[in-house]
C-alpha positions as CSV (number, residue, x, y, z in Angstrom):
1,M,-21.3,-158.9,94.6
2,D,-21.9,-160.2,91.1
3,E,-25.7,-160.5,91.1
4,T,-28.6,-158.3,91.8
5,R,-30.5,-158.8,95.0
6,S,-34.2,-157.8,95.3
7,S,-36.9,-158.0,98.0
8,H,-40.6,-157.2,97.4
9,F,-43.2,-156.4,100.0
10,E,-46.9,-155.7,99.8
11,R,-49.5,-154.3,102.2
12,R,-53.2,-154.9,101.4
13,D,-56.2,-153.8,103.4
14,A,-59.5,-154.2,101.6
15,A,-61.4,-152.2,104.2
16,R,-59.2,-149.2,103.7
17,N,-58.8,-149.8,99.9
18,M,-55.0,-150.1,100.5
19,K,-52.8,-151.9,98.0
20,R,-49.2,-150.8,98.4
21,F,-45.9,-152.3,97.5
22,Y,-42.3,-151.6,98.4
23,R,-39.2,-153.0,96.6
24,L,-35.6,-153.0,97.6
25,T,-32.9,-153.8,95.0
26,I,-29.1,-153.9,95.5
27,T,-27.1,-153.8,92.3
28,R,-24.1,-152.2,90.6
29,D,-24.2,-149.5,87.9
30,L,-22.0,-149.5,84.8
31,F,-19.2,-147.9,86.7
32,G,-19.2,-150.5,89.5
33,T,-20.9,-148.3,92.1
34,V,-23.1,-150.2,94.5
35,L,-26.7,-148.9,94.4
36,L,-29.6,-149.4,96.8
37,I,-32.8,-148.8,94.8
38,R,-36.0,-148.2,96.6
39,E,-39.4,-148.3,94.8
40,W,-42.8,-147.8,96.4
41,G,-46.3,-146.9,95.6
42,R,-49.8,-148.2,94.9
43,I,-50.0,-151.6,93.1
44,G,-50.8,-151.2,89.5
45,V,-49.8,-147.5,89.3
46,S,-46.4,-146.0,88.4
47,C,-44.2,-145.8,91.4
48,Q,-41.7,-143.5,93.1
49,R,-38.1,-144.4,93.0
50,R,-34.9,-143.4,94.9
51,C,-31.4,-144.6,94.2
52,E,-28.7,-144.3,96.9
53,E,-25.0,-144.9,96.3
54,K,-23.3,-147.0,98.9
55,T,-19.6,-147.5,99.6
56,D,-19.8,-151.3,99.4
57,A,-22.2,-154.2,99.3
58,A,-22.0,-154.7,103.1
59,E,-23.3,-151.1,103.7
60,A,-26.1,-151.7,101.2
61,L,-27.1,-154.9,102.9
62,R,-27.2,-153.2,106.3
63,A,-29.3,-150.4,104.9
64,A,-31.7,-152.9,103.2
65,A,-32.0,-154.9,106.4
66,R,-32.9,-151.8,108.4
67,L,-35.5,-150.8,105.8
68,T,-36.9,-154.3,105.7
69,A,-37.4,-154.4,109.4
70,Q,-39.1,-151.0,109.3
71,K,-41.6,-152.2,106.6
72,L,-42.3,-155.4,108.4
73,R,-43.2,-153.4,111.6
74,R,-45.6,-151.3,109.5
75,G,-47.5,-154.3,108.2
76,Y,-45.9,-155.1,104.9
77,A,-45.5,-158.8,104.1
78,P,-42.8,-160.4,101.9
79,V,-43.9,-161.6,98.5
80,A,-42.1,-164.6,97.0
81,G,-40.9,-164.6,93.4
């Protein structure tokens, strides 16, 4: 895995004043460790962040796919770009 992969999702509901985002990024650190970085929070406000070390890129992709499915079930929509 030579490049960084990222997915961005948003959930908006004007009636509930809800504007949330969720971002998944798979990358490597300076030592070559594969990281799955999860960021979430309200759009326009500083976010929370969690970095998880994975044994390889395949494990990170499986974890990202599981989290993506979970967010789609909860009403988040993918954002292009």
